[in-house]
N, C-alpha and C positions, 0 to 999 in steps of 0.2 A: 504494500500500500504506500503510495507516494502522496505526501501532504506538502502543499506549497509552504515556503518559509513564512510568508506573510500571515497565513492562516494559523500556523503554529504559534507565532509571536502574538497574534491577536488573542488566542486562547490563553496563553500564559499571562498576558496583560490583564484580561478580564478576571481570571482567577486571582491574580495578585491584588487587584483593586478590591475584589470582594472579600478576600481573606485578611489582608493586611490593613485595609481601609486607610490609605494615605490621604492627606488633604488634597483636594482637586488642584489647588494652586501649585503644589509640589509636582504633581503629574504634568501640569502645563509647563512649568519651568524646565523639567527634565526633557520633555518633548521639544520645546523651543531651543534649549541648549544643544541637544543632539542635532537638530536641524541646522543650527548655526555653525556647529563644529564641522559638519560635512563640507562646508564651503570656505573653511579657513585654511591657514597655512599649516595647521596641525593635522589636516586630513591624511596626507601621505604617511605621517608617523603613526597615526592611529591605525591606518590600514595595514601597515607592515606589522604592527603589534598583534593585530587580530589574526592575521594569516600566519 
């Protein structure tokens, strides 16, 4: 069974929000921060660390 990565991440995110119950502003800050990091000078460094 092959599951797309976006679907797996969505399931983990929904479970995390339901179980841990972080404040919504923290979720928004983390999403915005991740989005901004992908377009920064640190993106190649982060990409090499992840791979």
